[in-house]
N, C-alpha and C positions, 0 to 999 in steps of 0.2 A: 568827570563828575557824574555820579550815578544818581538817578532820581530816588527820592525817599517815598516809596509807595505807601508805607504804613501811615505817614502823615496824611496823605490823600484819603486813605480809608477812614481815618479818624475824623477828618473834616466832613466827608460826605455821609458819615454815619448819623450825623445830627442835622441833616439838611432840612430846609423848610418844608419839603414835600412829605416828610415823615410825620405821621399822625399817630397818636396813641391808639392802641387796639381797643376793641370793645371790652375785653377782659380787664385791661388796665383802667379804663374809665369806670367799670363796675367796681373795681377794688377801691378807687378813689372815692366813689359815691358811698361805699360801705364805711370808709374811714372818715368821712366828712364830719360826723358829730365829734370825733376825737380831735380832729384838726381845729374845729371851731372852738372847742373847749380849751385847747392849748392856746389859741389866740386870745381868748378871754383872760386866761391866766396871765399870759405875758402882758396884756394891756393893764391889768390891775397891778402887776409888779412894776411896770414902767412908770406908772403914775407916782410911785413912791421913791423913784430914784433920786430926785433932786430935792427932796425934803424928808424930814423925819416922819415916819409913818405914825398915824394916829391909831387909836383902838378901832375905829371904823375901817381904816385901811387894812388892818390885820384881819378883821372879820371878812372883808371882801376877798382878800387873798385866800383865806381858809375856805370860803365858799367856792371860789374858783377852782382851788385844788380838789375839793370834793367832787365838783362837777367833772373835772378832767379825769379823775380816777373812776368815777361812775361810768363815764363814756367809754373808757378803756375796758372796764369790766364787762359792759354790755356788748362791746365788739368781740371780746374773747368768748363770751357766752354764745353769741350768734355763730361764730366760727366753729366752736366745738359742737354746737347742736347740729350743724350742717355736715359734720364729719360722718362718714359711713361707720356703722358699728357703734355709734354713740360714744366714741372715745372722747374723754374730757381731760 
């Protein structure tokens, strides 16, 4: 019986001692407004799953969609503004 080394590598690749790098943490921090806007959108959609949505529910969902879209646009604009040469 031969040992399966690839499984061992896969298990230790995600060991507890592995922490995210500073660059990964910075990327998460930059994307946090988008993440929070998506969570808000999901929360508003979840509320209407077990009942028929009212006009107020539709307004809340539209507002949450606009916020999520605005957060994505802001993130893309920040990333394109920081690119060398002003590429957009």
